[in-house]
C-alpha positions in Angstrom: -27.0 -35.8 7.8 -24.8 -34.3 5.1 -22.5 -37.3 5.1 -25.5 -39.7 4.7 -26.6 -37.6 1.8 -23.2 -37.7 0.1 -22.8 -41.4 0.6 -25.7 -42.0 -1.8 -23.4 -40.7 -4.6 -20.3 -42.7 -3.8 -18.9 -44.6 -6.8 -15.9 -46.7 -7.2 -13.2 -45.1 -9.4 -11.2 -47.5 -11.5 -9.3 -44.9 -13.5 -5.5 -45.5 -13.6 -2.9 -42.7 -13.5 0.8 -42.8 -14.4 3.1 -42.3 -11.4 5.5 -39.3 -11.8 8.4 -38.0 -9.8 8.1 -34.4 -8.6 10.8 -31.9 -9.5 13.5 -31.1 -7.0 12.0 -27.7 -6.3 8.9 -29.4 -4.8 8.9 -30.1 -1.0 6.3 -31.2 1.5 5.6 -29.3 4.8 2.7 -30.1 7.1 0.8 -31.8 4.3 1.3 -28.9 1.9 3.3 -29.0 -1.3 5.9 -26.1 -1.4 7.9 -24.9 -4.3 11.3 -23.6 -3.3 13.5 -21.0 -5.1 16.9 -22.6 -5.8 18.6 -19.2 -5.5 17.3 -17.7 -2.3 15.4 -20.7 -0.8 12.1 -18.8 -0.5 9.1 -21.2 -0.7 5.7 -20.8 -2.4 2.5 -22.8 -2.3 1.9 -22.3 -6.1 4.5 -23.0 -8.8 3.1 -20.0 -10.7 4.3 -17.8 -7.8 7.7 -19.4 -7.8 8.0 -18.7 -11.6 7.0 -15.0 -11.1 9.4 -14.7 -8.1 12.4 -16.1 -10.1 12.2 -13.2 -12.5 13.5 -11.0 -9.6 16.8 -12.9 -9.8 17.0 -13.5 -13.6 15.4 -10.2 -14.8 13.4 -12.2 -17.4 10.2 -10.6 -18.5 9.1 -12.3 -21.7 5.5 -11.0 -21.9 5.3 -7.5 -23.3 2.4 -5.1 -23.6 1.9 -4.1 -27.2 0.3 -0.8 -26.1 3.0 0.7 -23.8 5.8 -1.8 -24.0 5.9 -2.7 -20.3 7.1 -6.3 -19.7 6.1 -9.0 -17.2 7.4 -12.3 -16.0 4.1 -14.3 -16.4 1.3 -13.9 -18.9 -1.5 -13.3 -16.4 0.4 -10.2 -15.1 0.3 -8.9 -18.7 -3.5 -9.7 -19.0 -4.1 -7.9 -15.7 -2.0 -4.9 -16.8 -3.9 -4.5 -20.1 -7.0 -3.8 -18.1 -5.4 -0.4 -17.2 -5.5 0.6 -20.8 -9.0 -0.7 -21.5 -10.4 0.2 -18.1 -11.9 -3.3 -17.9 -12.9 -4.0 -14.2 -14.5 -7.4 -14.2 -14.5 -7.9 -10.4 -17.5 -6.3 -8.8 -18.4 -5.9 -5.2 -22.0 -7.2 -4.5 -22.3 -4.9 -1.5 -21.5 -1.5 -2.9 -21.1 -2.1 -6.6 -17.4 -0.9 -6.7 -15.4 -2.6 -9.5 -11.8 -3.8 -9.6 -9.1 -4.8 -12.1 -8.1 -7.9 -10.3 -9.7 -10.4 -7.9 -7.3 -9.8 -5.0 -8.3 -6.1 -5.0 -12.0 -7.2 -4.6 -11.1 -9.6 -1.8 -9.2 -6.9 0.0 -12.1 -4.4 -0.6 -14.8 -6.8 0.7 -12.9 -7.0 4.0 -13.5 -3.2 4.5 -17.2 -4.1 4.7 -16.8 -7.2 6.8 -14.0 -6.1 9.0 -12.3 -9.4 8.5 -8.5 -9.5 9.4 -7.4 -13.1 9.2 -3.7 -12.5 9.3 -2.0 -11.9 12.7 1.4 -10.7 13.6 3.1 -13.2 16.0 5.2 -10.4 17.5 2.7 -7.6 18.4 -0.6 -9.3 17.7 -1.8 -6.8 15.1 -4.2 -8.2 12.5 -4.4 -7.6 8.8 -6.8 -8.2 5.9 -4.0 -9.5 3.6 -1.1 -11.8 4.1 1.1 -9.5 2.0 0.3 -6.6 4.4 1.3 -8.7 7.4 4.6 -9.7 5.6 5.4 -6.0 5.0 4.3 -5.1 8.6 6.8 -7.5 10.1 9.6 -5.3 8.6 8.7 -2.7 11.2 9.9 -5.1 13.8 13.0 -6.3 11.9 13.7 -2.8 10.3 14.2 -4.6 7.0 14.2 -2.2 4.0 15.1 -4.3 1.0 14.1 -1.8 -1.7 16.9 0.7 -2.3 16.7 3.9 -4.4 19.7 3.9 -6.8 19.5 7.7 -7.1 19.7 8.9 -3.5 20.3 5.6 -1.5 17.1 5.8 0.5 15.6 2.4 1.3 12.0 1.2 1.7 10.2 -1.7 3.2 7.7 -1.9 0.4 8.3 -2.0 -3.4 5.5 0.4 -4.3 6.9 3.0 -1.9 10.2 2.8 -3.8 8.4 3.1 -7.1 6.4 6.1 -5.9 9.6 7.7 -4.3 11.6 7.4 -7.6 8.9 9.6 -9.3 10.0 12.4 -7.0 13.4 12.3 -8.7 11.9 12.1 -12.2 8.9 14.3 -11.7 6.6 11.7 -13.2 3.0 11.8 -12.0 1.1 9.3 -14.1 -2.1 9.1 -12.0 -4.5 12.0 -12.8 -7.7 13.0 -11.0 -10.5 13.3 -13.6 -12.3 15.8 -11.4 -9.7 18.5 -10.7 -6.8 17.4 -12.9 -4.3 17.0 -10.0 -1.6 14.4 -10.6 0.0 11.9 -8.3 3.0 9.6 -8.2 1.0 6.6 -7.0 -2.4 5.2 -7.7 -3.2 4.9 -4.0 -2.6 8.6 -3.5 -5.1 9.3 -6.3 -7.7 7.0 -4.7 -7.3 8.7 -1.4 -7.4 12.2 -3.0 -10.6 11.5 -4.8 -12.3 11.1 -1.4 -11.8 14.8 -0.9 -14.3 15.3 -3.8 -16.7 12.5 -2.8 -16.5 13.1 1.0 -16.1 9.3 1.4 -14.5 8.2 4.7 -14.7 4.4 4.7 -12.2 3.8 7.6 -13.7 4.1 11.1 -12.1 4.0 14.5 -13.9 1.5 16.6 -12.8 3.3 19.8 -14.0 6.9 19.1 -16.0 6.5 15.9 -13.9 9.0 14.0 -13.8 8.3 10.2 -10.9 8.7 7.7 -10.4 8.6 4.0 -7.3 6.4 4.2 -6.6 3.3 6.2 -3.0 4.5 6.9 -4.5 7.6 8.6 -6.7 5.4 10.7 -3.7 3.3 11.7 -1.8 6.4 12.8 -4.9 7.8 14.6 -5.4 4.6 16.6 -2.0 5.2 18.2 -3.5 8.2 20.0 -5.6 5.7 21.9 -3.0 3.0 22.4 0.0 5.2 22.9 1.9 3.0 20.5 5.1 4.5 19.1 6.7 1.8 17.0 9.4 4.0 15.3 12.5 4.4 17.4 15.5 6.7 16.8 18.7 4.6 16.9 20.7 7.7 18.0 18.7 9.0 21.0 16.0 6.2 21.3 13.2 8.8 21.0 10.0 7.0 19.7 7.4 8.2 17.2 4.0 7.1 16.1 4.8 7.8 12.4 7.8 6.7 10.3 7.8 10.1 8.6 8.2 11.9 12.0 11.2 9.6 12.8 12.7 10.5 9.4 12.3 14.3 10.1 13.7 13.8 13.6 16.9 12.0 12.4 17.7 15.0 10.1 18.0 17.1 13.3 20.9 14.9 14.5 22.9 15.4 11.4 21.5 18.9 10.5 20.5 17.6 7.1 17.9 19.4 5.0 17.5 17.3 1.8 14.3 18.9 0.5 15.1 22.1 -1.5 12.7 24.7 -2.9 13.5 25.2 -6.6 12.1 28.7 -6.5 13.9 30.4 -3.6 16.4 27.7 -2.6 15.2 27.3 1.0 15.8 23.8 2.5 13.7 21.6 4.8 14.1 18.4 6.8 10.8 16.9 5.5 9.0 16.9 2.1 5.7 17.9 3.8 7.4 21.1 5.0 8.6 21.8 1.5 5.1 21.3 0.0 3.6 23.7 2.6 6.4 26.2 1.9 5.8 26.2 -1.8 2.3 27.5 -1.3 3.9 30.8 -0.3 5.1 31.1 -3.9 2.1 29.6 -5.7 -0.7 31.1 -3.5 -2.3 27.7 -3.3 -4.8 27.3 -0.4 -6.3 23.8 -0.7 -8.2 23.8 2.6 -11.6 25.5 2.4 -14.1 26.3 5.1 -17.5 24.9 4.2 -19.3 27.6 6.2 -17.7 30.8 5.0 -15.5 29.7 2.1 -12.3 31.0 3.6 -9.2 29.1 2.4 -6.0 28.1 4.1 -2.6 26.7 3.2 -2.5 24.2 6.0 -5.2 21.8 7.5 -4.3 23.0 11.0 -5.2 26.6 10.0 -8.6 25.4 8.8 -9.3 23.4 11.9 -8.5 26.4 14.2 -10.7 28.6 12.0 -13.7 26.3 12.1 -13.7 26.6 15.9 -14.5 30.3 15.5 -17.8 29.2 13.9 -18.6 26.5 16.4 -17.2 28.3 19.5 -15.3 25.1 20.5 
């Protein structure tokens, strides 16, 4: 029916076009045109993405922000960056009204409403809402950590994890909460933190119904149901459900305690232990009981306390 409808509008095109030869970096694969990096041979479906990628090798960033001086390999990255200064969020969700700086953020967000996860891992079958997340996930299987900290030598599977990590060395916390003033090394940490104030828990476990403020917390939680422990110690082969637990465990083998308290000098195997310890000095008790108002230094203390009210 639709084809019949369209056939009414068929016309003969007599326009002529000049034949051109495609550049050497263009290749064909399964009917798709691919652009290949002549340095590392990585391929892209868009030449724009190849141009942006090549800046990794050349270091070229010709587009500079006239507000903060930050440079970018392509002009659209600069345009997108400037929205951070102007707070321009032109991409709006029709479902909940939330706005975003770039279209890909909106696409990712909409999938939290629809539950769509079109990208599947061929190794473990896990699904993802973004192809970039699948690409990063595969590094769990390969143990690839291409992003190296030039200060302490620690390596990461994701670039933003390295960026956020480096701020621990510099003390930089550029992302500030406009409600309580608390600062964070990464924007994603700020987004998750704000949900403490709003009470928002958009990530739901389809097995038990429990809700979480961060997708990463939901992912870790699901391993309680599946028994999955994807992080293995290469020394004793012990397995863990979280990479941070594996990191702490490895320090036990070498008796390393790299996280030091700058107040009393005490050392710890994990940064989370150091954060909790510092509350002894600062008196901070961030976990509050909604029933009686009592405050605690650790979430576990609050959980145990709440049971005294509910008799569970």
